DSSP file (Angstrom, degrees, kcal/mol; ACC not computed):
  #  RESIDUE AA STRUCTURE BP1 BP2  ACC     N-H-->O    O-->H-N    N-H-->O    O-->H-N    TCO  KAPPA ALPHA  PHI   PSI    X-CA   Y-CA   Z-CA
    1    1 A X              0   0    0      0, 0.0     2,-0.4     0, 0.0    30,-0.0   0.000 360.0 360.0 360.0 126.7   21.3  -25.4  -10.4
    2    2 A X        -     0   0    0     30,-0.1    30,-2.6     2,-0.0     2,-0.4  -0.861 360.0-153.9-108.5 143.9   23.9  -25.4   -7.6
    3    3 A X  E     -A   31   0A   0     -2,-0.4     2,-0.4    28,-0.2    28,-0.2  -0.924   3.5-161.3-118.0 143.4   23.3  -24.2   -4.1
    4    4 A X  E     -A   30   0A   0     26,-2.1    26,-2.0    -2,-0.4     2,-0.5  -0.913   8.4-148.6-115.4 147.1   25.8  -22.8   -1.6
    5    5 A X  E     -A   29   0A   0     -2,-0.4   102,-0.6    24,-0.2     2,-0.5  -0.982  14.7-170.8-114.0 124.0   25.2  -22.5    2.1
    6    6 A X  E     -Ab  28 107A   0     22,-2.7    22,-2.6    -2,-0.5     2,-0.5  -0.959   4.4-162.1-115.3 127.6   27.0  -19.6    3.7
    7    7 A X  E     -Ab  27 108A   0    100,-2.1   102,-3.8    -2,-0.5     2,-0.5  -0.934   7.3-154.9-111.5 131.9   27.1  -19.3    7.5
    8    8 A X  E     + b   0 109A   0     18,-0.9     2,-0.3    -2,-0.5   102,-0.2  -0.917  17.1 170.7-113.7 126.4   28.0  -16.0    9.0
    9    9 A X  E     - b   0 110A   0    100,-3.4   102,-1.4    -2,-0.5     2,-0.3  -0.975  26.5-126.6-132.1 145.9   29.5  -15.6   12.5
   10   10 A X  E     - b   0 111A   0     -2,-0.3     2,-0.6   100,-0.2   102,-0.2  -0.642   8.6-146.6 -88.3 150.4   31.0  -12.7   14.3
   11   11 A X  E     - b   0 112A   0    100,-3.0   102,-0.9    -2,-0.3     2,-0.6  -0.979  20.9-163.3-109.6 118.1   34.4  -12.6   15.9
   12   12 A X        -     0   0    0     -2,-0.6     2,-0.7   100,-0.1   100,-0.1  -0.901  15.0-174.6-109.5 120.1   34.2  -10.4   18.9
   13   13 A X        -     0   0    0     -2,-0.6     2,-1.2     3,-0.0     3,-0.2  -0.921  15.9-161.1-108.2 103.6   37.3   -9.1   20.5
   14   14 A X        +     0   0    0     -2,-0.7     3,-0.2     1,-0.2    -2,-0.1  -0.693  32.8 156.3 -99.1  93.0   36.0   -7.4   23.6
   15   15 A X  S    S+     0   0    0     -2,-1.2     2,-0.4     1,-0.3    -1,-0.2   0.714  89.9  27.1 -73.7 -23.5   38.6   -4.9   25.0
   16   16 A X  S >  S-     0   0    0     -3,-0.2     3,-2.2     3,-0.0    -1,-0.3  -0.996  88.2-127.1-137.2 134.7   35.5   -3.4   26.5
   17   17 A X  T 3  S+     0   0    0     -2,-0.4    -3,-0.0     1,-0.3    -1,-0.0   0.671 104.8  65.0 -59.2 -16.6   32.4   -5.4   27.2
   18   18 A X  T 3  S+     0   0    0      2,-0.0     2,-0.6    25,-0.0    -1,-0.3   0.545  75.3 103.4 -86.3  -6.2   30.2   -3.1   25.2
   19   19 A X    <   +     0   0    0     -3,-2.2     2,-0.3    23,-0.1    94,-0.1  -0.655  47.1 162.2 -81.0 121.0   31.8   -3.8   21.9
   20   20 A X        -     0   0    0     -2,-0.6    23,-1.7    -8,-0.1     2,-0.4  -0.988  26.3-169.3-138.5 150.8   29.6   -6.1   19.7
   21   21 A X  E     -F   42   0B   0     -2,-0.3     2,-0.4    21,-0.2    21,-0.2  -0.994  17.0-170.0-135.3 131.2   29.3   -7.0   16.1
   22   22 A X  E     -F   41   0B   0     19,-3.0    19,-3.0    -2,-0.4     2,-0.1  -0.976  21.0-125.7-131.5 129.2   26.3   -9.0   15.1
   23   23 A X  E     -F   40   0B   0     -2,-0.4    17,-0.3    17,-0.3     3,-0.1  -0.474  12.9-142.2 -69.2 143.8   25.4  -10.8   11.8
   24   24 A X  S    S+     0   0    0     15,-2.7     2,-0.3     1,-0.2    -1,-0.1   0.785  91.0  18.7 -75.3 -27.6   22.1   -9.8   10.2
   25   25 A X        -     0   0    0     14,-0.6    -1,-0.2     1,-0.1   -17,-0.1  -0.985  63.8-154.9-137.9 148.3   21.5  -13.4    9.2
   26   26 A X  S    S+     0   0    0     -2,-0.3   -18,-0.9     1,-0.3     2,-0.3   0.601  82.0  21.8-101.1 -10.6   23.2  -16.5   10.5
   27   27 A X  E     -A    7   0A   0    -20,-0.2     2,-0.4     2,-0.0    -1,-0.3  -0.971  63.8-170.0-154.2 139.1   22.7  -18.7    7.4
   28   28 A X  E     -A    6   0A   0    -22,-2.6   -22,-2.7    -2,-0.3     2,-0.5  -0.997   9.0-157.4-134.4 135.6   22.2  -17.9    3.8
   29   29 A X  E     +A    5   0A   0     -2,-0.4     2,-0.3   -24,-0.2   -24,-0.2  -0.957  24.4 173.7-110.5 127.3   21.2  -20.2    0.9
   30   30 A X  E     -A    4   0A   0    -26,-2.0   -26,-2.1    -2,-0.5     2,-0.4  -0.886  31.8-116.8-132.3 161.4   22.1  -18.9   -2.5
   31   31 A X  E >   -A    3   0A   0     -2,-0.3     3,-2.2   -28,-0.2   -28,-0.2  -0.821  45.7 -97.3 -96.8 137.0   22.1  -20.1   -6.1
   32   32 A X  T 3  S+     0   0    0    -30,-2.6    70,-0.2    -2,-0.4   -30,-0.1  -0.229 109.5  21.7 -54.6 137.4   25.5  -20.3   -7.9
   33   33 A X  T 3  S+     0   0    0     68,-3.8     2,-0.3     1,-0.3    -1,-0.3   0.218  98.6 110.9  88.8 -14.1   26.3  -17.3  -10.0
   34   34 A X  S <  S-     0   0    0     -3,-2.2    67,-1.6    67,-0.1    -1,-0.3  -0.706  73.6-111.3 -91.5 144.1   23.9  -15.0   -8.1
   35   35 A X  E     - G   0 100B   0     -2,-0.3     2,-0.4    65,-0.2    65,-0.2  -0.456  31.4-165.0 -72.5 146.9   25.3  -12.3   -5.9
   36   36 A X  E     - G   0  99B   0     63,-2.7    63,-2.8    -2,-0.1     2,-0.5  -0.987   8.7-151.3-132.0 143.6   24.9  -12.6   -2.1
   37   37 A X  E     - G   0  98B   0     -2,-0.4     2,-0.4    61,-0.2    61,-0.2  -0.955   7.9-167.2-118.8 112.9   25.3   -9.9    0.5
   38   38 A X  E     - G   0  97B   0     59,-2.9    59,-2.9    -2,-0.5     2,-0.4  -0.851  16.8-170.2 -97.3 134.8   26.5  -10.9    4.0
   39   39 A X  E     - G   0  96B   0     -2,-0.4   -15,-2.7    57,-0.2   -14,-0.6  -0.952  18.1-173.9-133.1 146.0   26.1   -8.2    6.6
   40   40 A X  E     -FG  23  95B   0     55,-2.3    55,-2.7    -2,-0.4     2,-0.3  -0.979  13.9-148.3-129.6 146.7   27.1   -7.4   10.2
   41   41 A X  E     -FG  22  94B   0    -19,-3.0   -19,-3.0    -2,-0.3     2,-0.3  -0.830  12.5-162.2-109.1 155.9   26.1   -4.5   12.3
   42   42 A X  E     -F   21   0B   0     51,-2.0   -21,-0.2    -2,-0.3     4,-0.1  -0.943  17.7-156.1-135.9 156.3   28.3   -3.0   15.0
   43   43 A X        +     0   0    0    -23,-1.7     2,-0.3    -2,-0.3   -22,-0.1   0.165  68.6  75.3-120.4  18.8   27.6   -0.7   18.0
   44   44 A X  S    S-     0   0    0    -24,-0.3     2,-0.6    49,-0.1    -2,-0.1  -0.777  88.3 -95.9-123.4 167.8   31.0    0.9   18.5
   45   45 A X        +     0   0    0     -2,-0.3     2,-0.3     2,-0.0    -2,-0.1  -0.781  54.8 174.2 -83.7 120.6   33.0    3.5   16.8
   46   46 A X        -     0   0    0     -2,-0.6     3,-0.1     1,-0.1    -4,-0.0  -0.883  39.1-155.1-128.9 157.9   35.4    1.7   14.4
   47   47 A X  S    S-     0   0    0      1,-0.3    21,-3.3    -2,-0.3     2,-0.3   0.678  82.7  -4.4 -97.7 -26.9   37.9    2.6   11.8
   48   48 A X  E     -C   67   0A   0     19,-0.3    -1,-0.3    65,-0.2     2,-0.3  -0.987  55.2-149.1-160.5 161.5   37.7   -0.7    9.9
   49   49 A X  E     -C   66   0A   0     17,-2.2    17,-3.3    -2,-0.3     2,-0.3  -0.972  17.9-142.4-136.8 153.1   36.1   -4.1    9.9
   50   50 A X  E     -CD  65 112A   0     62,-2.5    62,-2.3    -2,-0.3     2,-0.4  -0.815   1.7-149.2-119.7 154.4   37.5   -7.4    8.6
   51   51 A X  E     +CD  64 111A   0     13,-2.5    12,-2.7    -2,-0.3    13,-1.2  -0.979  17.1 178.3-123.2 137.5   36.1  -10.4    6.8
   52   52 A X  E     -CD  62 110A   0     58,-2.4    58,-2.5    -2,-0.4     2,-0.3  -0.899  13.7-151.1-131.0 160.1   37.4  -14.0    7.0
   53   53 A X  E     -CD  61 109A   0      8,-2.1     8,-2.8    -2,-0.3     2,-0.4  -0.972   6.9-166.0-130.6 147.8   36.3  -17.3    5.6
   54   54 A X  E     - D   0 108A   0     54,-2.6    54,-2.6    -2,-0.3     2,-0.2  -0.957   4.7-159.1-139.3 120.4   36.8  -20.8    7.1
   55   55 A X    >   -     0   0    0      4,-0.5     3,-2.2    -2,-0.4    52,-0.1  -0.622  47.5 -78.6 -86.8 154.0   36.4  -24.1    5.2
   56   56 A X  T 3  S+     0   0    0      1,-0.3    -1,-0.1    -2,-0.2     3,-0.1  -0.281 118.7  10.0 -53.9 131.5   35.8  -27.3    7.3
   57   57 A X  T 3  S+     0   0    0      1,-0.3    -1,-0.3    -3,-0.1     2,-0.3   0.510 112.7 100.2  77.5   5.6   39.1  -28.5    8.8
   58   58 A X  S <  S-     0   0    0     -3,-2.2    -1,-0.3     1,-0.1     3,-0.1  -0.753  71.6-109.4-119.2 165.9   41.0  -25.4    7.8
   59   59 A X        -     0   0    0     -2,-0.3    -4,-0.5     1,-0.2     2,-0.1  -0.235  53.3 -69.1 -81.7 178.1   42.1  -22.2    9.6
   60   60 A X        -     0   0    0     -6,-0.1     2,-0.5    56,-0.1    -6,-0.2  -0.448  44.5-151.5 -69.9 141.7   40.7  -18.7    9.0
   61   61 A X  E     -C   53   0A   0     -8,-2.8    -8,-2.1    -2,-0.1     2,-0.2  -0.975  15.6-127.7-117.0 120.7   41.5  -17.1    5.7
   62   62 A X  E     +C   52   0A   0     -2,-0.5   -10,-0.2   -10,-0.2     3,-0.1  -0.487  31.7 171.7 -66.8 131.0   41.7  -13.3    5.5
   63   63 A X  E     -     0   0A   0    -12,-2.7    14,-1.9     1,-0.3     2,-0.3   0.811  53.1 -31.9-105.6 -56.3   39.4  -12.0    2.7
   64   64 A X  E     -CE  51  76A   0    -13,-1.2   -13,-2.5    12,-0.2     2,-0.5  -0.994  39.9-130.9-165.3 161.4   39.3   -8.2    3.0
   65   65 A X  E     -CE  50  75A   0     10,-2.9    10,-3.0    -2,-0.3     2,-0.6  -0.980  20.8-154.9-118.2 126.0   39.5   -5.2    5.3
   66   66 A X  E     -CE  49  74A   0    -17,-3.3   -17,-2.2    -2,-0.5     2,-0.4  -0.917  10.7-149.7-106.9 122.6   36.8   -2.5    4.9
   67   67 A X  E     -CE  48  73A   0      6,-2.6     2,-0.7    -2,-0.6     6,-0.5  -0.735  15.3-123.9 -95.0 137.4   37.8    1.0    6.0
   68   68 A X        +     0   0    0    -21,-3.3     2,-0.3    -2,-0.4     4,-0.1  -0.697  59.4 122.5 -79.7 115.3   35.3    3.5    7.4
   69   69 A X  S    S-     0   0    0     -2,-0.7    21,-0.2    19,-0.2    19,-0.1  -0.963  75.4 -99.5-161.4 171.3   35.6    6.6    5.2
   70   70 A X  S    S+     0   0    0     -2,-0.3     2,-0.3     2,-0.1    -1,-0.1   0.768 109.5  55.1 -72.6 -23.8   33.5    8.9    3.0
   71   71 A X  S    S-     0   0    0     -3,-0.0     2,-0.4     1,-0.0    -2,-0.2  -0.756 104.5 -93.8-104.0 155.3   34.9    7.1    0.0
   72   72 A X        +     0   0    0     -2,-0.3     2,-0.4    -4,-0.1    -4,-0.1  -0.543  51.2 175.1 -67.2 124.3   34.8    3.3   -0.6
   73   73 A X  E     +E   67   0A   0     -6,-0.5    -6,-2.6    -2,-0.4     2,-0.4  -0.944   4.9 166.9-140.0 115.8   38.0    1.9    0.7
   74   74 A X  E     -E   66   0A   0     -2,-0.4     2,-0.6    -8,-0.2    -8,-0.2  -0.990  22.9-154.0-132.0 135.3   38.8   -1.8    0.8
   75   75 A X  E     -E   65   0A   0    -10,-3.0   -10,-2.9    -2,-0.4     2,-0.2  -0.954  24.4-153.1-107.2 121.6   42.1   -3.6    1.4
   76   76 A X  E     -E   64   0A   0     -2,-0.6   -12,-0.2   -12,-0.2     4,-0.1  -0.522  21.0 -95.2 -95.4 159.5   42.0   -7.1   -0.3
   77   77 A X        -     0   0    0    -14,-1.9     2,-0.6    -2,-0.2    -1,-0.1  -0.222  54.8 -88.0 -61.3 160.9   43.9  -10.3    0.6
   78   78 A X  S    S+     0   0    0      1,-0.3     2,-0.1     2,-0.1    -1,-0.1  -0.943 125.6  26.6-118.6 108.5   47.1  -10.9   -1.3
   79   79 A X  S    S-     0   0    0     -2,-0.6    -1,-0.3     1,-0.0    -2,-0.1   0.519 108.9-130.7 -78.4 152.3   46.3  -12.4   -3.8
   80   80 A X        -     0   0    0     -2,-0.1     2,-0.7    -4,-0.1    -2,-0.1  -0.311   9.4-123.5 -69.1 153.3   42.8  -10.9   -4.0
   81   81 A X    >   -     0   0    0    -18,-0.3     3,-1.8     1,-0.1    -1,-0.1  -0.888  23.1-146.9 -96.6 112.4   39.8  -13.1   -4.5
   82   82 A X  T 3  S+     0   0    0     -2,-0.7    -1,-0.1     1,-0.3    -2,-0.0   0.692  88.7  54.3 -61.5 -24.5   38.2  -11.6   -7.6
   83   83 A X  T 3  S+     0   0    0     17,-0.1    17,-1.8    -3,-0.0     2,-0.4   0.312  94.0  86.9 -94.3  10.7   34.5  -12.3   -6.8
   84   84 A X  E <   +H   99   0B   0     -3,-1.8     2,-0.3    15,-0.2    15,-0.2  -0.863  44.7 161.3-114.0 144.7   34.5  -10.6   -3.4
   85   85 A X  E     -H   98   0B   0     13,-1.9    13,-3.2    -2,-0.4     2,-0.3  -0.960  15.7-156.0-149.3 165.2   34.0   -7.0   -2.5
   86   86 A X  E     -H   97   0B   0     -2,-0.3     2,-0.3    11,-0.2    11,-0.2  -0.973   8.9-179.4-143.8 158.1   33.1   -5.1    0.7
   87   87 A X  E     -H   96   0B   0      9,-1.5     9,-3.3    -2,-0.3     2,-0.4  -0.985  13.5-146.4-153.5 157.7   31.5   -1.9    1.8
   88   88 A X  E     -H   95   0B   0     -2,-0.3     2,-0.7     7,-0.2     7,-0.2  -0.984   3.8-153.1-129.3 137.4   30.7   -0.1    5.1
   89   89 A X  E  >> -H   94   0B   0      5,-3.3     5,-1.8    -2,-0.4     4,-1.1  -0.921   6.8-173.1-109.8 107.0   27.8    2.1    5.9
   90   90 A X  T  45S+     0   0    0     -2,-0.7    -1,-0.2     1,-0.2     3,-0.1   0.883  87.1  54.0 -64.5 -37.3   28.8    4.6    8.7
   91   91 A X  T  45S+     0   0    0      1,-0.2    -1,-0.2    -3,-0.1    -2,-0.0   0.919 118.7  32.4 -63.5 -45.3   25.2    5.8    8.9
   92   92 A X  T  45S-     0   0    0      2,-0.1    -1,-0.2   -51,-0.0    -2,-0.2   0.491 102.7-128.4 -90.1  -4.3   23.7    2.3    9.4
   93   93 A X  T  <5 +     0   0    0     -4,-1.1   -51,-2.0     1,-0.2     2,-0.4   0.963  64.4 135.1  50.7  56.2   26.8    1.0   11.3
   94   94 A X  E   < -GH  41  89B   0     -5,-1.8    -5,-3.3   -53,-0.2     2,-0.4  -0.987  43.6-160.6-136.8 142.3   26.9   -2.0    8.9
   95   95 A X  E     -GH  40  88B   0    -55,-2.7   -55,-2.3    -2,-0.4     2,-0.3  -0.988  15.4-160.0-123.9 136.3   29.6   -3.8    7.0
   96   96 A X  E     -GH  39  87B   0     -9,-3.3    -9,-1.5    -2,-0.4     2,-0.5  -0.869  14.9-157.6-119.1 147.0   28.8   -5.9    4.0
   97   97 A X  E     -GH  38  86B   0    -59,-2.9   -59,-2.9    -2,-0.3     2,-0.5  -0.995  17.2-159.2-117.6 121.1   30.7   -8.7    2.2
   98   98 A X  E     -GH  37  85B   0    -13,-3.2   -13,-1.9    -2,-0.5     2,-0.4  -0.899  12.1-177.5-107.0 124.7   29.4   -9.1   -1.4
   99   99 A X  E     -GH  36  84B   0    -63,-2.8   -63,-2.7    -2,-0.5     2,-1.1  -0.974  30.7-145.5-125.3 132.1   30.1  -12.4   -3.1
  100  100 A X  E     -G   35   0B   0    -17,-1.8   -65,-0.2    -2,-0.4   -66,-0.1  -0.841  50.6-128.1 -88.1  97.8   29.3  -13.5   -6.7
  101  101 A X        +     0   0    0    -67,-1.6   -68,-3.8    -2,-1.1     2,-0.3  -0.137  37.5 172.9 -69.8 139.7   28.7  -17.0   -5.4
  102  102 A X    >   -     0   0    0    -70,-0.2     3,-2.2   -69,-0.1     4,-0.1  -0.884  48.3-103.9-127.9 163.0   30.1  -20.3   -6.6
  103  103 A X  G >  S+     0   0    0     -2,-0.3     3,-1.7     1,-0.3   -98,-0.2   0.852 119.7  63.6 -56.6 -35.4   29.8  -23.8   -5.0
  104  104 A X  G 3  S+     0   0    0      1,-0.3    -1,-0.3  -100,-0.1    -3,-0.0   0.559  87.4  73.4 -68.3  -6.2   33.3  -23.5   -3.7
  105  105 A X  G <   +     0   0    0     -3,-2.2     2,-0.6     2,-0.1    -1,-0.3   0.469  61.9 120.3 -86.4  -1.6   32.2  -20.5   -1.5
  106  106 A X    <   +     0   0    0     -3,-1.7     2,-0.3    -4,-0.1  -100,-0.2  -0.525  47.9 103.2 -65.3 112.6   30.2  -22.8    0.9
  107  107 A X  E    S-b    6   0A   0   -102,-0.6  -100,-2.1    -2,-0.6     2,-0.4  -0.947  77.1 -73.2-170.2 178.2   32.0  -22.0    4.2
  108  108 A X  E     -bD   7  54A   0    -54,-2.6   -54,-2.6    -2,-0.3     2,-0.4  -0.816  43.7-157.8 -90.0 137.0   31.8  -20.1    7.4
  109  109 A X  E     -bD   8  53A   0   -102,-3.8  -100,-3.4    -2,-0.4     2,-0.4  -0.956   6.0-163.4-118.3 137.5   32.2  -16.3    7.1
  110  110 A X  E     -bD   9  52A   0    -58,-2.5   -58,-2.4    -2,-0.4     2,-0.4  -0.953  10.9-157.3-122.9 136.2   33.3  -14.1   10.0
  111  111 A X  E     -bD  10  51A   0   -102,-1.4  -100,-3.0    -2,-0.4     2,-0.3  -0.912  23.3-170.4-104.8 143.0   33.1  -10.4   10.5
  112  112 A X  E     -bD  11  50A   0    -62,-2.3   -62,-2.5    -2,-0.4  -100,-0.1  -0.971  32.3-150.3-139.1 148.3   35.6   -9.0   13.0
  113  113 A X  S    S+     0   0    0   -102,-0.9     2,-0.3    -2,-0.3   -65,-0.2   0.772  89.5  25.9 -83.4 -30.1   36.4   -5.8   14.8
  114  114 A X  S    S-     0   0    0   -103,-0.2    -1,-0.1   -64,-0.1   -64,-0.1  -0.914 102.2 -78.0-132.3 157.4   40.1   -6.4   15.1
  115  115 A X        +     0   0    0     -2,-0.3     3,-0.1     1,-0.2    -2,-0.1  -0.305  43.7 175.2 -56.0 135.2   42.7   -8.5   13.0
  116  116 A X        +     0   0    0      1,-0.2     2,-0.5     2,-0.1    -1,-0.2   0.709  61.7  57.2-113.0 -35.8   42.3  -12.1   13.9
  117  117 A X        -     0   0    0      2,-0.0    -1,-0.2     4,-0.0     4,-0.1  -0.890  67.7-168.6-104.3 126.1   44.8  -13.8   11.5
  118  118 A X        -     0   0    0     -2,-0.5    -2,-0.1     2,-0.5    -1,-0.0  -0.171  49.1 -69.8 -95.2-166.1   48.4  -12.7   11.6
  119  119 A X  S    S+     0   0    0      1,-0.1     2,-1.1    -2,-0.1    -2,-0.0   0.889 122.7  67.2 -57.2 -42.1   51.2  -13.5    9.1
  120  120 A X        +     0   0    0      1,-0.2    -2,-0.5     2,-0.0    -1,-0.1  -0.704  60.1 170.3 -83.6 104.0   51.3  -17.1   10.2
  121  121 A X        +     0   0    0     -2,-1.1     2,-0.3    -4,-0.1   -62,-0.2   0.297  32.8 123.1 -98.6   9.7   48.0  -18.5    9.0
  122  122 A X        -     0   0    0      1,-0.1   -62,-0.0   -63,-0.1    -2,-0.0  -0.569  68.6-115.7 -71.6 128.2   48.8  -22.1    9.7
  123  123 A X        -     0   0    0     -2,-0.3     2,-0.3     1,-0.1    -1,-0.1  -0.360  27.7-118.0 -64.4 143.3   46.2  -23.6   12.1
  124  124 A X        -     0   0    0     -2,-0.0     2,-0.5    -3,-0.0    -1,-0.1  -0.643  21.1-148.5 -81.0 136.9   47.6  -24.7   15.4
  125  125 A X              0   0    0     -2,-0.3    -1,-0.0     1,-0.1     0, 0.0  -0.937 360.0 360.0-107.1 123.5   47.2  -28.4   16.2
  126  126 A X              0   0    0     -2,-0.5    -1,-0.1     0, 0.0    -2,-0.0   0.384 360.0 360.0-109.0 360.0   46.8  -29.3   19.9
């Protein structure tokens, strides 16, 4: 039996001090091969929310963009990561990242209101 630890953190871009996005759990322990659902709630009107992953010593990796609509609409990273999916509940103001977990998924996961990683995804060294 393998265990993964997933840590969920919000990325808050506050163009207005009232915009917040909050993880429902800050740490999750899962068994490999079992599905896990990471969730964030938001308190603003949004068109989309984004998910990122970060391994220790690495920069943010874009995973997917979940669009708020009546139909399920997700834009995946290129190339897509096959075991990841996302959904948004407009009614509950919640966005989910669904992972069929493997040991290699142990990382920090971020939900974001606005794009955080641009085309150049190389981490800056200061």
